LUMDRENTI-377972 format. One record per residue (C-alpha): residue number from 1; residue in one letter; y, x negated, z. Coordinates in steps of 0.05 Angstrom, whole numbers. Example, Ala and Ser with C-alpha at 12.3 -4.5 7.8 and 13.67 -1.06 7.14 Angstrom:
REM LUMDRENTI-377972
SITE seq type     c2     c1     c3
SITE   1    a    -90   -246    156
SITE   2    s    -21   -273    143
END
This chain:
REM LUMDRENTI-377972
SITE seq type     c2     c1     c3
SITE   1    m    660  -1445  -2833
SITE   2    y    643  -1510  -2799
SITE   3    n    689  -1570  -2783
SITE   4    e    678  -1636  -2820
SITE   5    d    647  -1672  -2760
SITE   6    k    595  -1618  -2752
SITE   7    l    580  -1618  -2826
SITE   8    d    571  -1693  -2826
SITE   9    k    522  -1688  -2769
SITE  10    i    483  -1633  -2805
SITE  11    l    481  -1674  -2868
SITE  12    s    457  -1735  -2830
SITE  13    s    403  -1697  -2793
SITE  14    y    381  -1664  -2859
SITE  15    q    373  -1732  -2891
SITE  16    n    333  -1756  -2831
SITE  17    w    287  -1695  -2837
SITE  18    e    278  -1708  -2912
SITE  19    d    262  -1782  -2901
SITE  20    n    217  -1777  -2841
SITE  21    k    184  -1709  -2845
SITE  22    i    184  -1687  -2917
SITE  23    a    171  -1754  -2952
SITE  24    k    109  -1769  -2911
SITE  25    l     82  -1699  -2917
SITE  26    i     90  -1697  -2992
SITE  27    e     50  -1761  -2999
SITE  28    k     -9  -1725  -2969
SITE  29    f      5  -1654  -2992
SITE  30    p     48  -1651  -3055
SITE  31    e     89  -1589  -3067
SITE  32    r     63  -1539  -3118
SITE  33    k    111  -1562  -3172
SITE  34    k    165  -1612  -3184
SITE  35    t    221  -1562  -3195
SITE  36    f    229  -1494  -3164
SITE  37    t    273  -1442  -3198
SITE  38    t    296  -1370  -3190
SITE  39    g    272  -1317  -3238
SITE  40    s    331  -1334  -3282
SITE  41    g    318  -1409  -3281
SITE  42    l    370  -1431  -3230
SITE  43    e    344  -1491  -3191
SITE  44    v    325  -1475  -3119
SITE  45    k    332  -1530  -3067
SITE  46    r    279  -1542  -3015
SITE  47    l    325  -1521  -2958
SITE  48    y    395  -1493  -2950
SITE  49    t    441  -1511  -2893
SITE  50    p    514  -1499  -2873
SITE  51    v    532  -1557  -2919
SITE  52    d    515  -1512  -2979
SITE  53    i    567  -1461  -2959
SITE  54    k    620  -1507  -2930
SITE  55    d    673  -1486  -2981
SITE  56    i    663  -1411  -2971
SITE  57    d    719  -1376  -2934
SITE  58    y    689  -1318  -2896
SITE  59    e    750  -1274  -2897
SITE  60    e    766  -1286  -2971
SITE  61    e    696  -1291  -3001
SITE  62    i    650  -1249  -2956
SITE  63    g    694  -1205  -2913
SITE  64    y    675  -1135  -2889
SITE  65    p    643  -1075  -2922
SITE  66    g    692  -1026  -2953
SITE  67    q    748  -1076  -2963
SITE  68    f    766  -1131  -3012
SITE  69    p    729  -1169  -3039
SITE  70    f    673  -1118  -3026
SITE  71    t    619  -1172  -3026
SITE  72    r    584  -1135  -2969
SITE  73    g    589  -1066  -2999
SITE  74    v    639  -1014  -3024
SITE  75    q    633   -966  -2965
SITE  76    p    652   -986  -2894
SITE  77    t    587   -959  -2863
SITE  78    m    542   -963  -2925
SITE  79    y    473   -932  -2912
SITE  80    r    489   -919  -2839
SITE  81    g    535   -865  -2866
SITE  82    r    491   -839  -2922
SITE  83    l    435   -866  -2964
SITE  84    w    440   -882  -3037
SITE  85    t    428   -825  -3088
SITE  86    m    354   -823  -3106
SITE  87    r    360   -807  -3180
SITE  88    q    295   -809  -3219
SITE  89    y    306   -817  -3294
SITE  90    a    268   -761  -3329
SITE  91    g    265   -721  -3392
SITE  92    f    212   -709  -3446
SITE  93    a    191   -658  -3498
SITE  94    t    232   -594  -3495
SITE  95    a    288   -571  -3449
SITE  96    e    238   -523  -3416
SITE  97    e    189   -579  -3399
SITE  98    s    244   -625  -3372
SITE  99    n    273   -568  -3331
SITE 100    k    206   -561  -3296
SITE 101    r    203   -636  -3281
SITE 102    y    275   -635  -3252
SITE 103    k    258   -578  -3206
SITE 104    y    194   -614  -3184
SITE 105    l    233   -677  -3168
SITE 106    l    286   -639  -3130
SITE 107    e    231   -605  -3089
SITE 108    q    203   -674  -3072
SITE 109    g    268   -699  -3043
SITE 110    q    305   -728  -3103
SITE 111    t    380   -724  -3090
SITE 112    g    408   -729  -3161
SITE 113    l    387   -716  -3232
SITE 114    s    383   -768  -3288
SITE 115    v    372   -743  -3359
SITE 116    a    333   -782  -3411
SITE 117    f    347   -759  -3482
SITE 118    d    301   -769  -3542
SITE 119    l    320   -818  -3597
SITE 120    p    347   -768  -3647
SITE 121    t    394   -740  -3594
SITE 122    q    416   -811  -3576
SITE 123    i    437   -825  -3648
SITE 124    g    468   -758  -3662
SITE 125    y    415   -724  -3706
SITE 126    d    386   -655  -3699
SITE 127    s    311   -647  -3690
SITE 128    d    303   -623  -3762
SITE 129    h    338   -682  -3794
SITE 130    p    290   -725  -3837
SITE 131    l    305   -786  -3794
SITE 132    s    282   -749  -3732
SITE 133    e    212   -738  -3756
SITE 134    g    160   -763  -3707
SITE 135    e    211   -778  -3653
SITE 136    v    229   -709  -3626
SITE 137    g    219   -705  -3551
SITE 138    k    181   -771  -3548
SITE 139    v    224   -817  -3503
SITE 140    g    267   -762  -3473
SITE 141    v    286   -690  -3480
SITE 142    a    309   -661  -3547
SITE 143    i    379   -630  -3542
SITE 144    d    405   -600  -3606
SITE 145    s    457   -550  -3581
SITE 146    l    488   -517  -3521
SITE 147    k    429   -469  -3521
SITE 148    d    382   -527  -3503
SITE 149    m    430   -551  -3450
SITE 150    e    431   -482  -3418
SITE 151    i    355   -483  -3414
SITE 152    l    354   -555  -3388
SITE 153    f    396   -536  -3326
SITE 154    d    371   -465  -3318
SITE 155    g    366   -449  -3243
SITE 156    i    400   -514  -3224
SITE 157    p    470   -501  -3196
SITE 158    l    515   -556  -3225
SITE 159    d    563   -554  -3166
SITE 160    k    506   -573  -3120
SITE 161    v    476   -633  -3157
SITE 162    s    501   -699  -3185
SITE 163    t    477   -711  -3256
SITE 164    s    472   -776  -3294
SITE 165    m    463   -773  -3370
SITE 166    t    439   -835  -3407
SITE 167    i    477   -822  -3471
SITE 168    n    525   -867  -3508
SITE 169    a    548   -856  -3580
SITE 170    p    548   -780  -3574
SITE 171    a    568   -780  -3500
SITE 172    s    629   -737  -3513
SITE 173    v    585   -682  -3543
SITE 174    l    534   -682  -3487
SITE 175    l    589   -682  -3434
SITE 176    a    622   -623  -3470
SITE 177    m    555   -586  -3468
SITE 178    y    548   -600  -3393
SITE 179    i    619   -574  -3381
SITE 180    a    603   -511  -3422
SITE 181    v    540   -498  -3382
SITE 182    a    579   -505  -3317
SITE 183    e    630   -455  -3342
SITE 184    k    574   -406  -3358
SITE 185    q    549   -415  -3286
SITE 186    g    619   -401  -3260
SITE 187    v    629   -474  -3237
SITE 188    t    698   -503  -3249
SITE 189    t    703   -573  -3277
SITE 190    d    734   -602  -3215
SITE 191    k    668   -588  -3179
SITE 192    l    625   -628  -3227
SITE 193    r    597   -695  -3203
SITE 194    g    558   -744  -3244
SITE 195    t    560   -799  -3296
SITE 196    i    554   -808  -3370
SITE 197    q    532   -877  -3393
SITE 198    n    582   -877  -3450
SITE 199    d    576   -953  -3458
SITE 200    i    575   -969  -3533
SITE 201    l    587  -1044  -3528
SITE 202    k    519  -1057  -3497
SITE 203    e    489  -1016  -3554
SITE 204    y    516  -1066  -3604
SITE 205    i    492  -1123  -3559
SITE 206    a    422  -1102  -3537
SITE 207    r    399  -1031  -3550
SITE 208    g    418  -1005  -3618
SITE 209    t    433   -930  -3609
SITE 210    y    502   -934  -3639
SITE 211    i    534   -888  -3691
SITE 212    f    606   -905  -3704
SITE 213    p    643   -972  -3713
SITE 214    p    673  -1005  -3651
SITE 215    e    745   -982  -3659
SITE 216    e    726   -908  -3668
SITE 217    s    674   -913  -3612
SITE 218    m    727   -941  -3565
SITE 219    r    773   -884  -3583
SITE 220    l    721   -832  -3562
SITE 221    i    709   -870  -3497
SITE 222    t    782   -872  -3478
SITE 223    n    789   -798  -3499
SITE 224    i    736   -783  -3446
SITE 225    f    773   -826  -3394
SITE 226    e    837   -788  -3406
SITE 227    y    806   -718  -3409
SITE 228    c    764   -727  -3346
SITE 229    s    822   -757  -3306
SITE 230    k    857   -690  -3316
SITE 231    y    801   -639  -3316
SITE 232    v    737   -670  -3288
SITE 233    p    764   -715  -3233
SITE 234    q    699   -728  -3196
SITE 235    w    661   -749  -3259
SITE 236    n    644   -822  -3271
SITE 237    t    667   -830  -3343
SITE 238    i    627   -891  -3360
SITE 239    s    568   -930  -3333
SITE 240    i    579  -1001  -3358
SITE 241    s    508  -1025  -3367
SITE 242    g    477  -1092  -3353
SITE 243    y    409  -1060  -3349
SITE 244    h    394  -1064  -3424
SITE 245    i    425  -1134  -3428
SITE 246    r    374  -1157  -3376
SITE 247    e    317  -1119  -3409
SITE 248    a    334  -1157  -3473
SITE 249    g    322  -1223  -3437
SITE 250    s    386  -1246  -3404
SITE 251    t    390  -1284  -3339
SITE 252    a    419  -1254  -3276
SITE 253    a    486  -1291  -3286
SITE 254    q    488  -1269  -3359
SITE 255    e    475  -1197  -3338
SITE 256    v    535  -1200  -3292
SITE 257    a    580  -1237  -3341
SITE 258    f    566  -1195  -3403
SITE 259    t    570  -1129  -3365
SITE 260    l    636  -1146  -3333
SITE 261    a    663  -1172  -3399
SITE 262    d    647  -1104  -3429
SITE 263    g    682  -1073  -3369
SITE 264    i    744  -1115  -3383
SITE 265    a    743  -1090  -3456
SITE 266    y    741  -1017  -3434
SITE 267    v    797  -1027  -3384
SITE 268    e    840  -1061  -3437
SITE 269    a    825  -1005  -3488
SITE 270    a    846   -952  -3438
SITE 271    i    910   -988  -3420
SITE 272    n    926   -997  -3494
SITE 273    a    915   -922  -3502
SITE 274    g    971   -911  -3452
SITE 275    l    931   -898  -3388
SITE 276    e    951   -927  -3321
SITE 277    v    896   -971  -3291
SITE 278    d    894   -935  -3224
SITE 279    e    887   -868  -3260
SITE 280    f    820   -883  -3292
SITE 281    a    791   -946  -3259
SITE 282    p    765   -910  -3196
SITE 283    r    718   -870  -3240
SITE 284    l    687   -930  -3275
SITE 285    s    616   -944  -3253
SITE 286    f    564   -996  -3270
SITE 287    f    489   -998  -3282
SITE 288    f    446  -1059  -3265
SITE 289    n    374  -1081  -3268
SITE 290    a    332  -1101  -3208
SITE 291    h    281  -1156  -3224
SITE 292    n    226  -1189  -3184
SITE 293    d    263  -1248  -3154
SITE 294    l    285  -1211  -3092
SITE 295    l    337  -1260  -3065
SITE 296    e    368  -1277  -3133
SITE 297    e    377  -1203  -3146
SITE 298    v    410  -1190  -3079
SITE 299    a    458  -1249  -3093
SITE 300    k    471  -1222  -3163
SITE 301    f    494  -1154  -3137
SITE 302    r    539  -1186  -3085
SITE 303    a    569  -1233  -3137
SITE 304    a    582  -1177  -3186
SITE 305    r    619  -1137  -3134
SITE 306    r    663  -1195  -3113
SITE 307    l    678  -1217  -3184
SITE 308    w    698  -1147  -3207
SITE 309    a    744  -1138  -3147
SITE 310    k    780  -1203  -3166
SITE 311    i    785  -1183  -3239
SITE 312    m    815  -1116  -3224
SITE 313    r    865  -1143  -3173
SITE 314    d    886  -1207  -3207
SITE 315    r    877  -1192  -3281
SITE 316    f    895  -1118  -3285
SITE 317    k    941  -1114  -3224
SITE 318    a    905  -1053  -3196
SITE 319    k    937  -1029  -3132
SITE 320    s    884   -979  -3109
SITE 321    e    824  -1008  -3072
SITE 322    k    781   -955  -3107
SITE 323    s    799   -988  -3173
SITE 324    m    771  -1054  -3147
SITE 325    q    705  -1026  -3123
SITE 326    l    644  -1040  -3166
SITE 327    k    601   -979  -3154
SITE 328    f    533   -983  -3188
SITE 329    h    468   -950  -3204
SITE 330    t    405   -992  -3206
SITE 331    q    340   -983  -3244
SITE 332    t    279  -1024  -3230
SITE 333    a    260  -1070  -3288
SITE 334    g    220  -1037  -3343
SITE 335    s    210  -1105  -3376
SITE 336    t    170  -1130  -3316
SITE 337    l    120  -1073  -3319
SITE 338    t     52  -1093  -3347
SITE 339    a      0  -1052  -3384
SITE 340    q    -52  -1097  -3352
SITE 341    q    -71  -1075  -3281
SITE 342    p    -16  -1022  -3280
SITE 343    d    -24  -1009  -3205
SITE 344    n      7  -1078  -3194
SITE 345    n     71  -1046  -3219
SITE 346    i     76  -1006  -3155
SITE 347    v     85  -1072  -3117
SITE 348    r    135  -1099  -3167
SITE 349    v    177  -1035  -3161
SITE 350    a    175  -1038  -3085
SITE 351    i    203  -1110  -3087
SITE 352    q    256  -1089  -3137
SITE 353    t    274  -1028  -3095
SITE 354    l    286  -1074  -3035
SITE 355    a    330  -1119  -3078
SITE 356    a    373  -1060  -3100
SITE 357    v    380  -1034  -3029
SITE 358    l    393  -1101  -2997
SITE 359    g    444  -1112  -3053
SITE 360    g    481  -1048  -3035
SITE 361    t    467  -1001  -3094
SITE 362    q    499   -931  -3095
SITE 363    s    441   -898  -3132
SITE 364    l    372   -918  -3154
SITE 365    h    317   -901  -3203
SITE 366    t    248   -930  -3190
SITE 367    n    202   -938  -3250
SITE 368    s    131   -911  -3249
SITE 369    r     68   -953  -3252
SITE 370    d     46   -926  -3320
SITE 371    e    110   -935  -3359
SITE 372    a     83   -995  -3397
SITE 373    l     32   -947  -3426
SITE 374    a     69   -881  -3435
SITE 375    l    118   -832  -3403
SITE 376    p    101   -826  -3329
SITE 377    t     54   -773  -3302
SITE 378    e     75   -729  -3243
SITE 379    d     31   -769  -3196
SITE 380    s     63   -835  -3217
SITE 381    v    133   -806  -3211
SITE 382    m    116   -783  -3140
SITE 383    i     94   -853  -3120
SITE 384    a    159   -882  -3150
SITE 385    l    202   -833  -3111
SITE 386    r    162   -844  -3047
SITE 387    t    175   -919  -3055
SITE 388    q    250   -905  -3047
SITE 389    q    239   -858  -2989
SITE 390    i    194   -908  -2951
SITE 391    v    246   -963  -2960
SITE 392    a    300   -914  -2938
SITE 393    y    266   -886  -2876
SITE 394    e    213   -936  -2854
SITE 395    s    233  -1007  -2873
SITE 396    g    292  -1015  -2825
SITE 397    v    335  -1049  -2878
SITE 398    t    384   -991  -2879
SITE 399    e    401   -997  -2805
SITE 400    t    453  -1053  -2813
SITE 401    i    500  -1069  -2870
SITE 402    d    486  -1127  -2917
SITE 403    p    432  -1156  -2872
SITE 404    l    422  -1220  -2913
SITE 405    a    496  -1241  -2908
SITE 406    g    505  -1308  -2876
SITE 407    s    439  -1335  -2903
SITE 408    y    456  -1405  -2928
SITE 409    y    414  -1392  -2990
SITE 410    i    441  -1322  -3005
SITE 411    e    514  -1342  -2997
SITE 412    s    504  -1406  -3038
SITE 413    l    468  -1367  -3093
SITE 414    t    520  -1311  -3093
SITE 415    d    573  -1364  -3103
SITE 416    k    533  -1399  -3158
SITE 417    i    521  -1335  -3197
SITE 418    e    594  -1315  -3192
SITE 419    k    617  -1383  -3218
SITE 420    e    567  -1383  -3276
SITE 421    a    586  -1311  -3295
SITE 422    m    660  -1329  -3293
SITE 423    e    648  -1387  -3341
SITE 424    y    616  -1339  -3391
SITE 425    i    675  -1291  -3384
SITE 426    k    723  -1348  -3399
SITE 427    n    683  -1365  -3461
SITE 428    i    686  -1292  -3483
SITE 429    d    761  -1289  -3470
SITE 430    n    770  -1351  -3513
SITE 431    l    732  -1316  -3570
SITE 432    g    780  -1257  -3565
SITE 433    g    743  -1211  -3518
SITE 434    a    676  -1175  -3516
SITE 435    t    682  -1140  -3583
SITE 436    k    696  -1206  -3619
SITE 437    a    641  -1241  -3580
SITE 438    i    593  -1187  -3604
SITE 439    e    616  -1191  -3676
SITE 440    t    607  -1267  -3677
SITE 441    g    538  -1260  -3645
SITE 442    y    556  -1304  -3585
SITE 443    i    530  -1256  -3532
SITE 444    q    467  -1238  -3572
SITE 445    k    450  -1311  -3583
SITE 446    e    457  -1328  -3509
SITE 447    i    410  -1271  -3491
SITE 448    q    361  -1290  -3546
SITE 449    n    358  -1362  -3521
SITE 450    s    345  -1340  -3450
SITE 451    a    291  -1290  -3472
SITE 452    y    256  -1344  -3514
SITE 453    k    257  -1394  -3457
SITE 454    y    227  -1343  -3409
SITE 455    q    172  -1323  -3458
SITE 456    m    153  -1395  -3470
SITE 457    q    146  -1405  -3395
SITE 458    v    100  -1345  -3390
SITE 459    e     58  -1367  -3449
SITE 460    s     51  -1438  -3422
SITE 461    g     32  -1412  -3353
SITE 462    e     93  -1445  -3321
SITE 463    r    115  -1376  -3299
SITE 464    v     60  -1332  -3270
SITE 465    v     55  -1258  -3286
SITE 466    v     -2  -1231  -3244
SITE 467    g    -55  -1197  -3285
SITE 468    v    -26  -1223  -3351
SITE 469    n    -32  -1299  -3351
SITE 470    k    -66  -1307  -3283
SITE 471    f   -114  -1266  -3240
SITE 472    k   -139  -1227  -3301
SITE 473    i   -197  -1178  -3295
SITE 474    e   -239  -1135  -3340
SITE 475    e   -206  -1066  -3339
SITE 476    n   -227   -995  -3350
SITE 477    h   -169   -965  -3390
SITE 478    k   -190   -892  -3380
SITE 479    k   -128   -877  -3339
SITE 480    e    -91   -811  -3345
SITE 481    i    -27   -818  -3386
SITE 482    l     24   -767  -3407
SITE 483    k     24   -749  -3481
SITE 484    v     78   -708  -3514
SITE 485    d     47   -652  -3555
SITE 486    p     63   -659  -3630
SITE 487    q     78   -584  -3630
SITE 488    v    142   -600  -3593
SITE 489    e    176   -620  -3658
SITE 490    i    154   -555  -3693
SITE 491    v    178   -513  -3634
SITE 492    q    245   -549  -3633
SITE 493    k    256   -539  -3707
SITE 494    k    241   -464  -3701
SITE 495    k    291   -459  -3644
SITE 496    l    344   -492  -3688
SITE 497    q    330   -446  -3746
SITE 498    r    336   -385  -3701
SITE 499    l    401   -411  -3671
SITE 500    r    433   -420  -3739
SITE 501    q    414   -349  -3758
SITE 502    e    440   -317  -3694
SITE 503    r    505   -354  -3680
SITE 504    d    574   -338  -3710
SITE 505    n    573   -387  -3768
SITE 506    v    645   -373  -3788
SITE 507    k    667   -394  -3719
SITE 508    v    623   -456  -3723
SITE 509    k    654   -476  -3790
SITE 510    e    725   -466  -3763
SITE 511    s    711   -509  -3702
SITE 512    i    680   -565  -3744
SITE 513    d    737   -563  -3794
SITE 514    m    787   -568  -3738
SITE 515    l    750   -627  -3707
SITE 516    v    750   -663  -3774
SITE 517    e    825   -653  -3782
SITE 518    k    840   -677  -3711
SITE 519    a    795   -737  -3720
SITE 520    k    843   -761  -3774
SITE 521    t    900   -761  -3723
SITE 522    d    909   -796  -3656
SITE 523    e    897   -733  -3615
SITE 524    n    846   -732  -3558
SITE 525    l    783   -702  -3589
SITE 526    m    750   -676  -3526
SITE 527    p    781   -606  -3528
SITE 528    y    759   -598  -3601
SITE 529    i    689   -623  -3588
SITE 530    l    684   -574  -3530
SITE 531    e    705   -517  -3575
SITE 532    a    653   -537  -3627
SITE 533    v    599   -540  -3573
SITE 534    k    618   -471  -3546
SITE 535    s    612   -442  -3616
SITE 536    y    540   -468  -3616
SITE 537    a    553   -521  -3668
SITE 538    t    495   -570  -3663
SITE 539    l    497   -642  -3641
SITE 540    g    480   -664  -3711
SITE 541    e    535   -622  -3742
SITE 542    i    588   -649  -3694
SITE 543    c    566   -722  -3702
SITE 544    g    559   -711  -3777
SITE 545    a    631   -687  -3781
SITE 546    l    655   -749  -3743
SITE 547    r    612   -794  -3787
SITE 548    e    650   -767  -3847
SITE 549    v    716   -790  -3817
SITE 550    f    695   -852  -3778
SITE 551    g    639   -880  -3820
SITE 552    e    577   -913  -3789
SITE 553    y    568   -981  -3758
SITE 554    e    522  -1031  -3792
SITE 555    q    500  -1089  -3749
SITE 556    s    500  -1160  -3776
SITE 557    v    435  -1199  -3769
SITE 558    i    443  -1252  -3715
SITE 559    l    400  -1314  -3726
END
């Protein structure tokens, strides 16, 4: 970007500035600390100049929005064309309660739905299973059957909204339910838009809501890829998630590396199942975290986009530009929210929102101020949504594309994160891929080490968390929080009992028996899961049948 003579002059003048200005000043007024770092611990220099980006080729490494390497965004006009989807993650108690919250959010200007399921639903158990006791409707909505799904989307036309569902191990069942509800509304599958998370590898790494062993889980995932490429072409068939990896304590570079390594594993599995890369890759999507270090997060998003484009072009020989585009949803960082002085979380979320937008996200969920205490109240959800809207319409950052591009620091940091992430991916490749790296505990250990280091910095006071280890106050904790009524579990169990009495149980048994038989073959299971769902077989019955054939995954303890 600069010729050698010019760079030499800049380097010389920089040294002169350091020696004559900085050295004398620091003698009188020392800097706040000896070493400055990003939120992830990368060292930050005092000042960045053209020398720090001298090896970056603008055309090859930065380029233009909407074309390779997509560093500056996946759409040519980005937010000048249309804003990101404002998709607030919501769901609690019963389908009826969650339906009310969705309608409220849509009335307030939300532009897409995002469904949170309760823990029993996430691990494939009905609400009346013994292991579900005490968890029904607590961290999301309880969905036991197609009947619940019909209530959840009652009055919400599925050809008019885009819906994201945070569901992994039983993703095929919940997607089948969504398709069945659409059919009942008279909406054809080619009109459906949305995403299922469907990312089981990160469950083994960082979250834990798995059911089946890796091989069988990957089969279900590639079954969804194949089915949707034929029948639900606008649906994003997976949201490869770095969010939970970051929540578990990873650094920014580790979040990029481990997420893209999982993405590589899914692409390889689909190709091995006989799919052509350009048939399914355009419908892959990603899910990242937005933390407090504004500039590091912006660089992280840009690095992830560039690295994925190179992986798809060079490693998998994708021909379509859509296959090379890393499209992603962002959620602000739950792990940064504090129970102490919870109103401070509004500020944290605003910073994280800016990071996601300046980084070029396609959709965004903003956490609510009270989520370190409980599920968010309506008032808190409103503030979180308004945060997005103020950034979108009042901040000015959406008026031009990738406004921080060209910053010596941003470009240098983007390059640094990409290189560090690539080193991790090479290590994972050498171990035999993401699945092997998970089995050996490599990825988990790297995250654990980073999490431990961060926590030690907080406890020592080296890293300040406002209201937690500095600027503490005496607090009145009589704040309104949302509590899920214990009666929800009783109501849900009664609904299940009534369903089992009223449905055609012969048809249910036939559909479950057929699913079991097909699970023993190599056939795509989506059509058979869909038939079972339409017969009003429950989530637990369907997952239970697959458990019989596939078995269950038991995680090794990683020390």
